[in-house]
C-alpha positions in Angstrom: -8.4 3.6 19.0 -9.2 2.2 15.8 -6.3 0.7 13.4 -5.8 2.2 10.1 -5.5 0.3 6.8 -2.2 0.9 4.9 -2.2 1.1 1.0 1.0 1.5 -0.7 1.3 2.7 -4.3 2.9 0.2 -6.7 5.6 3.2 -7.4 6.2 3.3 -3.7 6.7 -0.3 -3.3 9.3 -0.3 -6.0 11.1 2.4 -4.1 10.9 0.6 -0.9 12.4 -2.4 -2.7 15.4 -0.3 -4.0 16.5 0.4 -0.4 19.4 -1.3 1.4 17.8 -4.0 3.6 18.9 -2.6 7.0 17.0 1.0 5.9 13.9 -1.1 4.3 13.5 -2.9 7.7 13.2 0.5 9.5 10.9 2.2 6.8 8.5 -0.7 7.0 8.5 -0.6 10.9 7.7 3.1 10.5 4.9 2.5 8.2 3.5 -0.1 10.3 3.5 2.4 13.0 1.3 4.6 11.1 -1.6 2.2 11.1 -1.7 2.5 15.1 -1.0 6.3 15.2 -2.2 8.5 12.4 -0.1 11.5 13.1 2.9 10.3 15.2 5.3 12.7 17.1 7.8 14.2 14.0 4.8 14.1 11.6 4.7 17.2 9.4 1.8 18.5 7.1 3.1 19.3 3.7 2.3 22.9 2.8 0.0 23.5 -0.1 -1.3 19.8 0.2 -3.4 17.7 2.3 -0.4 15.3 2.8 1.7 14.3 5.7 5.2 12.9 6.2 7.2 11.1 8.6 10.9 10.6 8.7 12.8 7.4 9.2 16.5 8.4 9.1 17.5 9.9 5.9 14.1 8.7 4.2 10.9 10.3 4.0 7.3 8.6 3.5 4.7 11.1 2.4 1.1 10.0 2.9 -2.4 11.1 2.9 -4.5 10.5 5.9 -8.1 11.8 5.6 -9.7 12.1 9.2 -12.9 10.6 8.1 -11.5 7.6 6.5 -9.7 4.8 8.1 -7.1 4.3 5.2 -3.5 5.9 5.0 -2.3 6.0 1.1 1.7 6.0 1.1 2.6 7.7 -2.3 6.5 7.8 -2.2 9.3 6.7 -0.2 12.6 8.0 -1.0 15.6 9.8 0.1 15.4 13.3 1.6 17.0 15.2 -1.2 14.4 13.6 -3.7 11.2 13.8 -1.7 11.6 17.3 0.2 11.6 19.2 -3.0 
């Protein structure tokens, strides 16, 4: 299986830096897991968009993963009350 390349938008990087250290480690581990498995169990396709999202505790990570490209783009990292709207 091919390994995917992760691209994280600068705004998502700032959001990641704002998380508590314990949660940040979990979110980073989950993001690295995306590079091995494009659509892991629990992944959901967002309606109306060509985006997917994974959950890590109370945080959500929406990302774009085109099938033909080996690049995953992470747009946002945030609390579920902010991202799921």
